[in-house]
N, C-alpha and C positions, 0 to 999 in steps of 0.2 A: 824660857826666861824664869818661869816659876821654879823650876828645879835649881837653877843657879842661885836664885834668891834664898831658897830654903837652905841650900848648901852654905851660902855665905852667912846667914843668920845663925845656923847651928854651929858652924866653925867659929864664929865670933865668940861663942860661949865657952870654947875650949880654953884651958889655961895655956900660958906660953910654954910651959914645960909639961906637956901632957904625958901621962904614963902610957906605956905600950898597950896595956889592957883596955884603957879608956879609948885610945885611938882606934883600936880594932873594933870596939863596940860602935863608935861613931861611924866608921866605914861601913859596918853592917847596916846601920840605919840609913845611910846614904844610898846603899844598894837598893833598899826598899823604895826610896824616893824615886830612883831612876825608873822603877817599874810602875809607879802610881798612875792612876787615871787622872784626867783633868780635874774632875770633881774632888778627888782625894787630895790632889796637889793644892787646890784652892783652900780646902779645910786645913791642910797642914801649914800653909802660909799664914792663914789667920791665927792659928795657935802659936806659930813662931813669932809673929809680930806682937802678940799679946805677951809672950814671955819676955820680950825685949822692952816691954812697956811702950810699944809703938803701934797700938791698934789702929787700923785704917778701915773702918766699916764701909766707907764709900768705895774704896778700891775693891774690897771683897764683893760688894754688891755689883760693881761693874764687871768683875771677873765672872760672877755667877750669870750675869746677862750674856756675856760673851760665850760662856759654856752652853747656854740654851740655844743661842744662834748657831754655834758650831755644830751642835747635835742636829739641828734642823737642816743646816746646809749639807752636812755629810751623810745623813741617814734617810732623808726624805726621798720619796719617789716623785720626780719632777715632771710636770706636764705643762706644755705651752698653753697660754691662755691670752690670746691677743698679743699686746706688747709686753706682757708680764709673764711670770711663771707661777704655777700653782704647785706648791709642795704638798704632797699627801704625807702627813706625818702625825703620829701620836707619840707623845713623850712617855717615859717610863711611869709617869703618874697618871697616864690616860688622857692627858690634855691634847686636844686635837687642834692643829693649826689650820684655820680655814681661810686665811688671807692669801694674797699674792705678793710677790716680790718683783721689783723692777731694778734697773741698773742703779738708780739713786739709793734704793734700800741697801743693795749689796755694798755700795760705796760707803754708806753710813756705818754698816756693820764692820767693814774693813777699818775705817778710821777709829771706831771704838776699840777694836782689837789692838791696833797699833798704839793707841793712847794707853791702854792697859799695860802693854809690854814696856812702854817708856816709863810709866809710873813704877813698875816693878824694878826696872833697871836703876832708877834713882835710889831705891832702897839699898841696892847692892853698892852703888857709888858712895852712899853715905857711910857705909861700914868699911869700905876698902882702906886697908892699911898697907896695900901692896902685896898681900898674901892670899887674896881670895881668887886669884886667877882671872880677875876681871880686867878687861881692857889691855890684855897683854898681846 
């Protein structure tokens, strides 16, 4: 969803009659977007929203939190601990997660992730003039 939003925001800035050279440059930028990590995509979305005079610091903060949970969920060494699971994980900043997660925690993380995706989708919908490839 982040890639689609960045694509839509950047495309929205192109003139209606774009020159071939400018269009090729835009396509090259979008190829970089396609290969970006989650953290880089969040930073890129933040910059794109700022350029459109539509900053959304609350969304960016929520996406950063989703990114942290995603890293924990995907990269931890998981060990059962009673009715919960203990993820053994240290972030790239050296922060150690020493808690446990249960089903309710996982559901809350899932809901936050889905809410973030819906919020990003609304950004695309607000820009859509029928040419963003959204909802086709």
